[in-house]
Phi, psi and omega in degrees: 000140183289134175255158182225142171283166178299324182293309183290342179277319189251329184295312182301312179294328178293315178298319179301308183298315182294314183295321178291319179296320177298317179297313181295315182295326180291335183245012184279147174292132181284345181209209177296139186217153170251004182298152173056040180057040184260034183293340178288349185304318181299323178293313182295316180297314183292318179298318179294318185288329185259005184071026184267194182236123183283175181302158182308135017258024175098320177052057187297318180294318179301316182297321179293315180294318180299321180296324177299314179293326180294341180276353178286140187272053179225137175063191179279170178301318180293319180299318181298323179285324173301322182300325179299321179298318181295315181293320178297319179294319179295317179295321177299320179293321177297320178292325173301315177303310183297320182292320181291312183293337178284350180239024178272153172298151178301128182205182181299130182299336183287344180238358186292337182283341185298311178299327177296316177295322179299313178299315184294318178289323177301321178282307187296332179259004177292141186305325186290308181290325178298318181297330180273343181281348185248010179224174174273111175201168187269355196278334177286323174294324175300314179298321179299317180291324179298312182290331176293318176298318178298319180294314182293335182256009186280344185109329179291319178295325180294334179281343183254334184247147171296152187303316182295321179291321177298317179298319178297308185295315182293315180296315180294319177299317180297316179297319178292326176300318176295326178293339174272313179213126188294339178292350174299343177296341176295343178276358189308316180303329180299329182298333184251356172292146174297139182269356175240127182283145175288332182267190181294140172283164187288321191246359185208082184293340181293334181274345185283351181283344178291147181281139179273123181240108179295142178260116185296334182268355184298313182299320180294319179296318181295318178297321180298314181287330172301314178300322178296319179293320182293340178300347177299339176295340178290347175290340181294310176295330176296320177294320182295331181299332180281000180054057180289161181289341173245108190213068182300127173082344186044068193286013176287343174262154181297316180297320179294321179296313180296317178302319183289302190285340178276352182063036184302330180301333186247000187295334181288356178258003185268119177055050175244009182286146176280171179299318181294315180290329177297318179295321177297321180289328176296315179296323178296319179295320178296318177296323179292325176299315179295324178297326181291316192238351183074170179298316177302318178295320177300315180296315180298319179296318178294323175298317182298318185273336183260306186286318185254023177296137174228134177301115183193159174303326182301306181291318181300314181293319180295319179297321178298314181299314180301315184293308190287322180285330175293316178298317180297314182297322180288324184274348181269107192275063174239162184295328185251025182294347180298337181293340179285357174277354183305313177299324178296316180291329176300313180293322179296323177298323177294322177295327176299316178296318179291324175296319177297317180299318179296318178292321177298320179296319179294316180293324184294337179285340184257312182231122184299132175070002179293338180294328178292317178299320179297315180298318180294321178298318182291322176298317178299323178300316181290330174290321176296319178297320179295320180297327178285341181264355187305309184299328182294323186255347185299122179248005188292339181248009181276107181244015184301314182295315180297317180296317180298313181298317181291325178296318178298314181297325181285326185270335184293129176295163179301137175064024183286150166270122182254107178273115184254142180225134180092143185303318184300310181292316183299305187289329176295317179293322176300317181299309183289322187279313185266315183282318181266354176060036177270142177050063179295348179286341182281160171236109181271121185237129178267109186297323184288346181257359185296338180282351181268130178302319183296326180287324176299320177294321178296317178298318180298323178286321183286325184229078183297339180272355181274128179280123180244094180292136181248173359277352181236092183280068179297159185303317182297320180291320180296322179297315182292332181274353178233065190295339183277353186259132170294168184229138173233144173241125182232147178198154175224116174251262173266350179209163181283136175237110181232115183231110181243138178227150178296166185301310183295317181297325180295336184255008179288144181292000000 
């Protein structure tokens, strides 16, 4: 079994975490941002800050974690929530490191950490995860839970934990992962795969001689603890009971709860792509893979999964994750479905490390210590690749959302009804109006949601003085029923559109 000094055990992951955090903080948005397709940030920040419920599927665990970060006394409210994304991405990369080095062939302790760092940097500095680490979004926490599930089910955790404790931790982690992002349910088969391989393990053949004995009660225990973790969704109706200003679905009713957590609002976009568009999306996903790691990284990853493949829970689980999340991302017909490829790219980054480890082992048999030079060269390659991607992911100078929100607040007349259209405009106004408590005299109304009963109820709670004619409070009817209020229409496409008119003029024929 490989032994490690204290330095080789703790220094590489510490350097990894610090260097990634410095990188993320240097490129992080200082406030609310639309960079990197992050227009949902205003909704998530506001829901967390006001005790509300975010857009489907609710993201209960994310909202609780975000609120903890929002209570830290540094930066703006948006910056604190952005910070959670950075820390989650750094922790996910550290777990990638730990998972890879635990599955390396036995080798010299002085070089065993290199493939782990290569995998972790390949993932942590890849444009996709980096782009999400500098804004408010759910995907870096999602990546952290994915790699944690992979680690707990890899076989290494089974060698360290008693079976009952492993079932508890794995099941609860899985349930909480679903509480952060519902697509974690795609990992469900991993929960029932055996966590100990019948064949040789990758890094410790001495342990593989033990007989594998399946535990008939293991699956039931895991399901039980999974159910306990998923109960976090019950915090959504509890939040809704306080009638917060952001309250998607009003989940205190059964129908509202099901509508919210099932993502019914988006189900019509799932697997509706045509054959031609599916092929285009496959090519786009392949191009995005090359963009993350470059051709050298692509080759190393393929070497890792093909040439150095070993039958084990580690490879089996990673192949499942790559397959199922790739299919989902390709079949989900939304503009930003590419973010669902993050778990696939995470696993590919681990294969890059294993491919590098295999090549290092081959070189070490011919020329002493050349494997270390090879590992350092590959790490340098990923840093060079990251430097070329900096401008693409950098959100530190993106002030569009902040500028737009302040412009609306400055231009809107007193007591105006502000009709907002489009996620950027809507969520930005929610952030400034509800989370930052700016311009309480305004009434921010989302025109596209007026047809939902739950939204009409939310408006009534948020603005008790606003007349909401029923059963269909269309904008024109609402304007006529609130004659004393000026009206503004706001939207942001490629530029800000802010149109405000006085009360009488708004009602002129």
